[in-house]
TITIDO-416079 format. One record per residue (C-alpha): residue number from 1; x, y, z. Coordinates in nm, 3 decimals. Example, Ala and Ser with C-alpha at 12.3 -4.5 7.8 and 13.67 -1.06 7.14 Angstrom:
<rs>
+-----+---------+---------+---------+
: num :      px :      py :      pz :
+-----+---------+---------+---------+
:   1 :   1.230 :  -0.450 :   0.780 :
:   2 :   1.367 :  -0.106 :   0.714 :
+-----+---------+---------+---------+
</rs>
This chain:
<rs>
+-----+---------+---------+---------+
: num :      px :      py :      pz :
+-----+---------+---------+---------+
:   1 : -13.939 : -12.092 :   4.169 :
:   2 : -13.906 : -12.140 :   4.542 :
:   3 : -13.658 : -12.421 :   4.598 :
:   4 : -13.612 : -12.627 :   4.914 :
:   5 : -13.429 : -12.440 :   5.187 :
:   6 : -13.187 : -12.729 :   5.231 :
:   7 : -13.027 : -12.636 :   4.896 :
:   8 : -12.894 : -12.325 :   5.067 :
:   9 : -12.656 : -12.549 :   5.262 :
:  10 : -12.467 : -12.678 :   4.956 :
:  11 : -12.299 : -12.549 :   4.644 :
:  12 : -12.207 : -12.701 :   4.310 :
:  13 : -11.906 : -12.932 :   4.325 :
:  14 : -11.585 : -12.738 :   4.283 :
:  15 : -11.442 : -13.034 :   4.094 :
:  16 : -11.732 : -13.046 :   3.848 :
:  17 : -11.698 : -12.672 :   3.795 :
:  18 : -11.328 : -12.715 :   3.729 :
:  19 : -11.401 : -12.963 :   3.451 :
:  20 : -11.566 : -12.680 :   3.257 :
:  21 : -11.222 : -12.521 :   3.223 :
:  22 : -11.059 : -12.832 :   3.081 :
:  23 : -11.162 : -12.790 :   2.719 :
:  24 : -10.832 : -12.632 :   2.628 :
:  25 : -10.655 : -12.851 :   2.366 :
:  26 : -10.358 : -13.042 :   2.498 :
:  27 : -10.433 : -12.993 :   2.864 :
:  28 : -10.306 : -13.261 :   3.101 :
:  29 : -10.555 : -13.322 :   3.380 :
:  30 : -10.477 : -13.468 :   3.720 :
:  31 : -10.809 : -13.335 :   3.851 :
:  32 : -11.044 : -13.632 :   3.818 :
:  33 : -11.085 : -13.914 :   4.065 :
:  34 : -11.153 : -14.170 :   3.794 :
:  35 : -10.989 : -14.506 :   3.732 :
:  36 : -10.818 : -14.543 :   3.396 :
:  37 : -11.073 : -14.666 :   3.141 :
:  38 : -10.790 : -14.826 :   2.942 :
:  39 : -10.750 : -15.074 :   3.228 :
:  40 : -11.110 : -15.193 :   3.231 :
:  41 : -11.144 : -15.566 :   3.165 :
:  42 : -11.376 : -15.516 :   2.870 :
:  43 : -11.352 : -15.878 :   2.754 :
:  44 : -11.426 : -16.010 :   3.102 :
:  45 : -11.720 : -15.774 :   3.155 :
:  46 : -11.858 : -15.859 :   2.809 :
:  47 : -11.839 : -16.230 :   2.891 :
:  48 : -12.005 : -16.166 :   3.227 :
:  49 : -12.290 : -15.971 :   3.069 :
:  50 : -12.345 : -16.246 :   2.815 :
:  51 : -12.343 : -16.503 :   3.093 :
:  52 : -12.598 : -16.296 :   3.286 :
:  53 : -12.832 : -16.299 :   2.985 :
:  54 : -12.775 : -16.669 :   2.926 :
:  55 : -12.808 : -16.783 :   3.286 :
:  56 : -13.114 : -16.592 :   3.411 :
:  57 : -13.226 : -16.348 :   3.141 :
:  58 : -13.562 : -16.285 :   3.303 :
:  59 : -13.410 : -16.196 :   3.639 :
:  60 : -13.133 : -15.986 :   3.483 :
:  61 : -13.378 : -15.773 :   3.285 :
:  62 : -13.663 : -15.748 :   3.536 :
:  63 : -13.721 : -15.538 :   3.846 :
:  64 : -13.545 : -15.684 :   4.146 :
:  65 : -13.543 : -15.682 :   4.523 :
:  66 : -13.448 : -15.348 :   4.674 :
:  67 : -13.191 : -15.525 :   4.894 :
:  68 : -13.013 : -15.647 :   4.582 :
:  69 : -12.979 : -15.937 :   4.339 :
:  70 : -12.921 : -16.239 :   4.562 :
:  71 : -12.641 : -16.402 :   4.356 :
:  72 : -12.447 : -16.075 :   4.370 :
:  73 : -12.502 : -16.036 :   4.742 :
:  74 : -12.360 : -16.386 :   4.787 :
:  75 : -12.058 : -16.306 :   4.570 :
:  76 : -11.992 : -15.981 :   4.757 :
:  77 : -12.010 : -16.161 :   5.092 :
:  78 : -11.751 : -16.409 :   4.959 :
:  79 : -11.540 : -16.122 :   4.822 :
:  80 : -11.531 : -15.958 :   5.164 :
:  81 : -11.467 : -16.285 :   5.345 :
:  82 : -11.151 : -16.328 :   5.135 :
:  83 : -11.032 : -16.000 :   5.287 :
:  84 : -11.082 : -16.115 :   5.644 :
:  85 : -11.441 : -16.004 :   5.706 :
:  86 : -11.613 : -16.270 :   5.914 :
:  87 : -11.976 : -16.313 :   6.004 :
:  88 : -12.125 : -16.113 :   5.716 :
:  89 : -12.387 : -16.309 :   5.523 :
:  90 : -12.542 : -16.212 :   5.191 :
:  91 : -12.854 : -16.100 :   5.373 :
:  92 : -12.649 : -15.857 :   5.583 :
:  93 : -12.570 : -15.627 :   5.293 :
:  94 : -12.768 : -15.401 :   5.063 :
:  95 : -12.656 : -15.345 :   4.705 :
:  96 : -12.654 : -14.975 :   4.621 :
:  97 : -12.613 : -14.769 :   4.307 :
:  98 : -12.249 : -14.696 :   4.378 :
:  99 : -12.119 : -14.640 :   4.728 :
: 100 : -12.228 : -14.278 :   4.698 :
: 101 : -12.590 : -14.391 :   4.719 :
: 102 : -12.499 : -14.574 :   5.039 :
: 103 : -12.375 : -14.244 :   5.182 :
: 104 : -12.693 : -14.070 :   5.070 :
: 105 : -12.903 : -14.340 :   5.238 :
: 106 : -12.707 : -14.293 :   5.558 :
: 107 : -12.776 : -13.922 :   5.538 :
: 108 : -13.147 : -13.983 :   5.486 :
: 109 : -13.180 : -14.233 :   5.768 :
: 110 : -12.955 : -14.074 :   6.029 :
: 111 : -12.938 : -13.696 :   5.991 :
: 112 : -13.194 : -13.447 :   6.112 :
: 113 : -13.141 : -13.072 :   6.064 :
: 114 : -12.891 : -12.949 :   6.321 :
: 115 : -12.731 : -13.287 :   6.388 :
: 116 : -12.353 : -13.296 :   6.400 :
: 117 : -12.136 : -13.523 :   6.185 :
: 118 : -11.759 : -13.556 :   6.218 :
: 119 : -11.549 : -13.612 :   5.906 :
: 120 : -11.178 : -13.605 :   5.833 :
: 121 : -11.019 : -13.279 :   5.729 :
: 122 : -10.976 : -13.319 :   5.434 :
: 123 : -11.234 : -13.570 :   5.312 :
: 124 : -11.443 : -13.673 :   5.010 :
: 125 : -11.610 : -13.356 :   4.885 :
: 126 : -11.941 : -13.522 :   4.793 :
: 127 : -11.981 : -13.649 :   5.150 :
: 128 : -11.961 : -13.297 :   5.291 :
: 129 : -12.222 : -13.184 :   5.038 :
: 130 : -12.447 : -13.484 :   5.100 :
: 131 : -12.453 : -13.450 :   5.478 :
: 132 : -12.504 : -13.074 :   5.460 :
: 133 : -12.796 : -13.128 :   5.224 :
: 134 : -12.973 : -13.313 :   5.505 :
: 135 : -12.901 : -13.030 :   5.748 :
: 136 : -12.594 : -13.158 :   5.929 :
: 137 : -12.333 : -12.939 :   6.093 :
: 138 : -12.016 : -13.100 :   5.954 :
: 139 : -11.712 : -13.089 :   6.184 :
: 140 : -11.354 : -13.168 :   6.077 :
: 141 : -11.116 : -13.393 :   6.268 :
: 142 : -10.745 : -13.346 :   6.189 :
: 143 : -10.544 : -13.611 :   6.007 :
: 144 : -10.179 : -13.691 :   5.951 :
: 145 :  -9.996 : -13.951 :   5.744 :
: 146 : -10.150 : -14.227 :   5.962 :
: 147 : -10.506 : -14.109 :   5.907 :
: 148 : -10.736 : -13.941 :   6.154 :
: 149 : -10.584 : -13.825 :   6.484 :
: 150 : -10.781 : -14.049 :   6.720 :
: 151 : -10.697 : -13.847 :   7.032 :
: 152 : -10.839 : -13.534 :   6.868 :
: 153 : -11.130 : -13.739 :   6.736 :
: 154 : -11.222 : -13.858 :   7.085 :
: 155 : -11.223 : -13.500 :   7.215 :
: 156 : -11.452 : -13.395 :   6.929 :
: 157 : -11.689 : -13.687 :   6.990 :
: 158 : -11.707 : -13.610 :   7.361 :
: 159 : -11.768 : -13.241 :   7.292 :
: 160 : -12.017 : -13.262 :   7.006 :
: 161 : -12.189 : -13.599 :   7.053 :
: 162 : -12.226 : -13.646 :   6.676 :
: 163 : -12.480 : -13.863 :   6.500 :
: 164 : -12.203 : -14.013 :   6.288 :
: 165 : -11.829 : -14.020 :   6.231 :
: 166 : -11.738 : -14.063 :   5.864 :
: 167 : -11.392 : -14.197 :   5.773 :
: 168 : -11.204 : -14.320 :   5.467 :
: 169 : -10.945 : -14.527 :   5.657 :
: 170 : -10.762 : -14.672 :   5.358 :
: 171 : -10.591 : -14.460 :   5.089 :
: 172 : -10.821 : -14.168 :   5.162 :
: 173 : -10.968 : -13.930 :   4.908 :
: 174 : -10.807 : -13.679 :   4.883 :
: 175 : -10.536 : -13.737 :   5.143 :
: 176 : -10.406 : -14.078 :   5.032 :
: 177 : -10.351 : -14.149 :   5.403 :
: 178 : -10.401 : -14.490 :   5.561 :
: 179 : -10.523 : -14.528 :   5.917 :
: 180 : -10.280 : -14.732 :   6.124 :
: 181 : -10.386 : -15.062 :   6.279 :
: 182 : -10.363 : -14.919 :   6.631 :
: 183 : -10.584 : -14.625 :   6.538 :
: 184 : -10.835 : -14.849 :   6.365 :
: 185 : -10.886 : -15.044 :   6.683 :
: 186 : -10.920 : -14.723 :   6.880 :
: 187 : -11.185 : -14.591 :   6.639 :
: 188 : -11.390 : -14.906 :   6.698 :
: 189 : -11.344 : -14.873 :   7.073 :
: 190 : -11.460 : -14.510 :   7.055 :
: 191 : -11.772 : -14.618 :   6.865 :
: 192 : -11.863 : -14.852 :   7.151 :
: 193 : -11.760 : -14.615 :   7.430 :
: 194 : -11.964 : -14.322 :   7.299 :
: 195 : -12.229 : -14.529 :   7.117 :
: 196 : -12.165 : -14.330 :   6.801 :
: 197 : -12.211 : -14.470 :   6.452 :
: 198 : -11.884 : -14.491 :   6.257 :
: 199 : -11.915 : -14.500 :   5.879 :
: 200 : -11.626 : -14.668 :   5.698 :
: 201 : -11.607 : -14.575 :   5.329 :
: 202 : -11.376 : -14.821 :   5.154 :
: 203 : -11.370 : -14.776 :   4.775 :
: 204 : -10.989 : -14.789 :   4.746 :
: 205 : -10.879 : -15.061 :   4.988 :
: 206 : -10.809 : -15.316 :   4.714 :
: 207 : -10.578 : -15.077 :   4.525 :
: 208 : -10.264 : -15.127 :   4.733 :
: 209 :  -9.923 : -15.115 :   4.568 :
: 210 :  -9.689 : -15.340 :   4.767 :
: 211 :  -9.817 : -15.480 :   5.096 :
: 212 : -10.189 : -15.499 :   5.176 :
: 213 : -10.317 : -15.231 :   5.414 :
: 214 : -10.437 : -15.312 :   5.766 :
: 215 : -10.771 : -15.496 :   5.779 :
: 216 : -11.082 : -15.286 :   5.728 :
: 217 : -11.276 : -15.163 :   6.029 :
: 218 : -11.541 : -15.416 :   5.932 :
: 219 : -11.287 : -15.699 :   5.943 :
: 220 : -11.142 : -15.576 :   6.275 :
: 221 : -11.483 : -15.532 :   6.435 :
: 222 : -11.483 : -15.902 :   6.530 :
: 223 : -11.195 : -15.820 :   6.770 :
: 224 : -11.371 : -15.529 :   6.942 :
: 225 : -11.686 : -15.654 :   7.122 :
: 226 : -11.994 : -15.454 :   7.041 :
: 227 : -11.835 : -15.245 :   6.766 :
: 228 : -12.030 : -15.397 :   6.480 :
: 229 : -12.347 : -15.258 :   6.639 :
: 230 : -12.204 : -14.910 :   6.577 :
: 231 : -12.038 : -14.960 :   6.238 :
: 232 : -12.160 : -14.908 :   5.881 :
: 233 : -11.935 : -15.015 :   5.594 :
: 234 : -11.964 : -14.885 :   5.237 :
: 235 : -11.797 : -15.080 :   4.956 :
: 236 : -11.774 : -15.030 :   4.581 :
: 237 : -11.668 : -15.198 :   4.258 :
: 238 : -11.633 : -14.863 :   4.080 :
: 239 : -11.259 : -14.815 :   4.128 :
: 240 : -11.161 : -15.180 :   4.082 :
: 241 : -11.394 : -15.300 :   3.805 :
: 242 : -11.602 : -15.025 :   3.639 :
: 243 : -11.774 : -14.707 :   3.756 :
: 244 : -12.030 : -14.753 :   3.479 :
: 245 : -12.177 : -15.059 :   3.648 :
: 246 : -12.262 : -14.839 :   3.950 :
: 247 : -12.230 : -15.124 :   4.201 :
: 248 : -12.176 : -15.046 :   4.566 :
: 249 : -12.298 : -15.197 :   4.891 :
: 250 : -12.378 : -15.115 :   5.248 :
: 251 : -12.324 : -15.334 :   5.554 :
: 252 : -12.493 : -15.192 :   5.863 :
: 253 : -12.671 : -15.291 :   6.185 :
: 254 : -13.008 : -15.447 :   6.111 :
: 255 : -13.227 : -15.155 :   6.222 :
: 256 : -13.025 : -14.909 :   6.014 :
: 257 : -13.013 : -15.147 :   5.718 :
: 258 : -13.391 : -15.191 :   5.721 :
: 259 : -13.447 : -14.816 :   5.717 :
: 260 : -13.191 : -14.771 :   5.440 :
: 261 : -13.378 : -15.028 :   5.231 :
: 262 : -13.702 : -14.842 :   5.292 :
: 263 : -13.546 : -14.515 :   5.175 :
: 264 : -13.396 : -14.687 :   4.871 :
: 265 : -13.743 : -14.811 :   4.777 :
: 266 : -13.851 : -14.449 :   4.750 :
: 267 : -13.540 : -14.354 :   4.553 :
: 268 : -13.477 : -14.606 :   4.275 :
: 269 : -13.667 : -14.925 :   4.374 :
: 270 : -13.354 : -15.128 :   4.301 :
: 271 : -13.007 : -15.094 :   4.156 :
: 272 : -12.992 : -15.207 :   3.792 :
: 273 : -13.048 : -15.582 :   3.797 :
: 274 : -12.861 : -15.623 :   3.470 :
: 275 : -12.556 : -15.449 :   3.615 :
: 276 : -12.585 : -15.659 :   3.931 :
: 277 : -12.616 : -15.983 :   3.736 :
: 278 : -12.314 : -15.886 :   3.525 :
: 279 : -12.107 : -15.811 :   3.835 :
: 280 : -12.218 : -16.138 :   3.996 :
: 281 : -12.107 : -16.338 :   3.692 :
: 282 : -11.776 : -16.150 :   3.681 :
: 283 : -11.699 : -16.228 :   4.044 :
: 284 : -11.815 : -16.587 :   4.010 :
: 285 : -11.584 : -16.638 :   3.710 :
: 286 : -11.286 : -16.560 :   3.934 :
: 287 : -11.154 : -16.273 :   3.722 :
: 288 : -11.109 : -16.017 :   3.998 :
: 289 : -10.766 : -16.125 :   4.130 :
: 290 : -10.601 : -16.088 :   3.789 :
: 291 : -10.775 : -15.755 :   3.729 :
: 292 : -10.659 : -15.622 :   4.065 :
: 293 : -10.302 : -15.739 :   4.008 :
: 294 : -10.293 : -15.551 :   3.679 :
: 295 : -10.431 : -15.221 :   3.803 :
: 296 : -10.220 : -15.230 :   4.122 :
: 297 :  -9.901 : -15.259 :   3.917 :
: 298 :  -9.998 : -14.977 :   3.681 :
: 299 : -10.110 : -14.737 :   3.953 :
: 300 :  -9.801 : -14.813 :   4.163 :
: 301 :  -9.576 : -14.722 :   3.870 :
: 302 :  -9.767 : -14.399 :   3.807 :
: 303 :  -9.769 : -14.299 :   4.174 :
: 304 :  -9.394 : -14.349 :   4.190 :
: 305 :  -9.343 : -14.150 :   3.870 :
: 306 :  -9.556 : -13.862 :   3.999 :
: 307 :  -9.375 : -13.850 :   4.331 :
: 308 :  -9.034 : -13.853 :   4.163 :
: 309 :  -9.133 : -13.585 :   3.912 :
: 310 :  -9.293 : -13.368 :   4.179 :
: 311 :  -8.973 : -13.374 :   4.384 :
: 312 :  -8.769 : -13.291 :   4.075 :
: 313 :  -8.986 : -13.005 :   3.948 :
: 314 :  -9.108 : -12.844 :   4.272 :
: 315 :  -8.836 : -12.943 :   4.515 :
: 316 :  -8.880 : -12.808 :   4.865 :
: 317 :  -9.167 : -12.584 :   4.753 :
: 318 :  -9.401 : -12.883 :   4.796 :
: 319 :  -9.437 : -13.154 :   5.058 :
: 320 :  -9.628 : -13.482 :   5.044 :
: 321 :  -9.635 : -13.833 :   5.182 :
: 322 :  -9.604 : -14.098 :   4.913 :
: 323 :  -9.928 : -14.300 :   4.905 :
: 324 :  -9.917 : -14.677 :   4.946 :
: 325 : -10.228 : -14.728 :   4.733 :
: 326 : -10.537 : -14.564 :   4.592 :
: 327 : -10.554 : -14.297 :   4.324 :
: 328 : -10.435 : -13.973 :   4.484 :
: 329 : -10.138 : -13.773 :   4.595 :
: 330 : -10.203 : -13.490 :   4.845 :
: 331 :  -9.962 : -13.198 :   4.824 :
: 332 :  -9.897 : -12.889 :   5.036 :
: 333 :  -9.713 : -12.583 :   4.914 :
: 334 :  -9.450 : -12.497 :   5.174 :
: 335 :  -9.372 : -12.141 :   5.065 :
: 336 :  -9.002 : -12.229 :   5.080 :
: 337 :  -8.773 : -11.948 :   4.966 :
: 338 :  -9.068 : -11.714 :   4.934 :
: 339 :  -9.243 : -11.920 :   4.666 :
: 340 :  -9.618 : -11.936 :   4.610 :
: 341 :  -9.819 : -12.095 :   4.891 :
: 342 : -10.178 : -12.050 :   4.764 :
: 343 : -10.304 : -12.355 :   4.571 :
: 344 : -10.596 : -12.157 :   4.423 :
: 345 : -10.354 : -11.915 :   4.260 :
: 346 : -10.136 : -12.203 :   4.143 :
: 347 : -10.439 : -12.377 :   3.990 :
: 348 : -10.513 : -12.075 :   3.770 :
: 349 : -10.151 : -12.048 :   3.662 :
: 350 : -10.143 : -12.423 :   3.595 :
: 351 : -10.443 : -12.407 :   3.361 :
: 352 : -10.255 : -12.145 :   3.159 :
: 353 :  -9.958 : -12.384 :   3.138 :
: 354 : -10.186 : -12.669 :   3.025 :
: 355 : -10.213 : -12.874 :   3.342 :
: 356 : -10.503 : -12.911 :   3.589 :
: 357 : -10.547 : -13.026 :   3.947 :
: 358 : -10.799 : -12.969 :   4.227 :
: 359 : -10.713 : -12.710 :   4.495 :
: 360 : -10.753 : -12.843 :   4.849 :
: 361 : -10.996 : -12.604 :   5.024 :
: 362 : -11.324 : -12.765 :   4.899 :
: 363 : -11.222 : -13.092 :   5.067 :
: 364 : -11.242 : -12.931 :   5.411 :
: 365 : -11.567 : -12.889 :   5.602 :
: 366 : -11.391 : -12.638 :   5.829 :
: 367 : -11.065 : -12.443 :   5.835 :
: 368 : -10.960 : -12.507 :   5.472 :
: 369 : -10.589 : -12.539 :   5.402 :
: 370 : -10.527 : -12.304 :   5.108 :
: 371 : -10.178 : -12.445 :   5.057 :
: 372 : -10.307 : -12.794 :   4.973 :
: 373 : -10.411 : -12.960 :   4.648 :
: 374 : -10.497 : -13.304 :   4.511 :
: 375 : -10.333 : -13.479 :   4.219 :
: 376 : -10.464 : -13.801 :   4.066 :
: 377 : -10.210 : -14.022 :   3.892 :
: 378 : -10.464 : -14.279 :   3.776 :
: 379 : -10.544 : -14.175 :   3.419 :
: 380 : -10.210 : -14.047 :   3.286 :
: 381 :  -9.919 : -14.261 :   3.172 :
: 382 :  -9.568 : -14.198 :   3.299 :
: 383 :  -9.468 : -13.970 :   3.011 :
: 384 :  -9.773 : -13.747 :   3.059 :
: 385 :  -9.717 : -13.741 :   3.433 :
: 386 :  -9.360 : -13.621 :   3.383 :
: 387 :  -9.474 : -13.361 :   3.129 :
: 388 :  -9.753 : -13.246 :   3.358 :
: 389 :  -9.524 : -13.207 :   3.659 :
: 390 :  -9.280 : -13.006 :   3.446 :
: 391 :  -9.567 : -12.773 :   3.352 :
: 392 :  -9.668 : -12.751 :   3.717 :
: 393 :  -9.315 : -12.648 :   3.804 :
: 394 :  -9.332 : -12.376 :   3.539 :
: 395 :  -9.662 : -12.255 :   3.682 :
: 396 :  -9.513 : -12.238 :   4.032 :
: 397 :  -9.224 : -12.028 :   3.908 :
: 398 :  -9.470 : -11.797 :   3.733 :
+-----+---------+---------+---------+
</rs>
């Protein structure tokens, strides 16, 4: 068969390929980016689904508007307003099949072959693959513990004149970094100055441990005149409620939103109305604050345990910045005292010791850092985390 030439620009997900190696009995995996299924509010979701069937069974089980189920759009607008987002009405957002569909719609509507897109280095692997599928040249902007380096970002924007800048400002995947308030405002100012679309992907912002993070770019856009005209915001319930519901949303300028809806019509007609109705009932019932409080406490404990165990088992052979939320810990091998500094080699040794993680290079669109790797603390309890870090230490020592 002769396949589309655009498939030459992408390869199978390195993470998905890694999962094929995880069938070994007793292996402890820190590779996935999943929330812990044991924390799902099954009773609350069951009640919400029953309410959806009782309240409007015809609407919940029928085709729906491509833009989304109106009661859910209203609940999501309220949900965002509670986090400081002003001026976003239900009609301003499109419900998507997970936030990943929102990214795909942005790729379809914005990217022509040869266009340039700037992302963080490192960033969400699927975004790199998605944008390359549509023919983009993907360029990396450097980050530190405060998120993307905005001075470097401005130089890259001025040089490359990209179609889009894609950022995960809050508890990034894989970096765990959070963009500072000052840098957030500068990003919005850059969007206006260079008239460049900034895409804010925010699936983790509600998963903070102690203090809330700075307001989202969408919330701050009210303070930077003209910035909302150059801002798209992707949200998701996957990490905070259930990935299986596949509920995400896109807030974007009207012209972009209209074209995204058109492309979604060609793709899936509409996101599952039953899932949307269930999510709407869940939010309306007021269950989300208690659910978030529970998962925040659990993930905070696990993140602390992983950081403590990593310091104990790897010492100065590894460096990291403790995340303040999200699901990930981003580690770099320092090579201290002549120890291993290649995360790909360590990953193979780790599998033999019964522990798995994702090496860092696939998360970079350019100039991959072979010393880096991602650990997820979300799905393992404290005892398994401590055991897994001990195995990782053994793997490092050979």
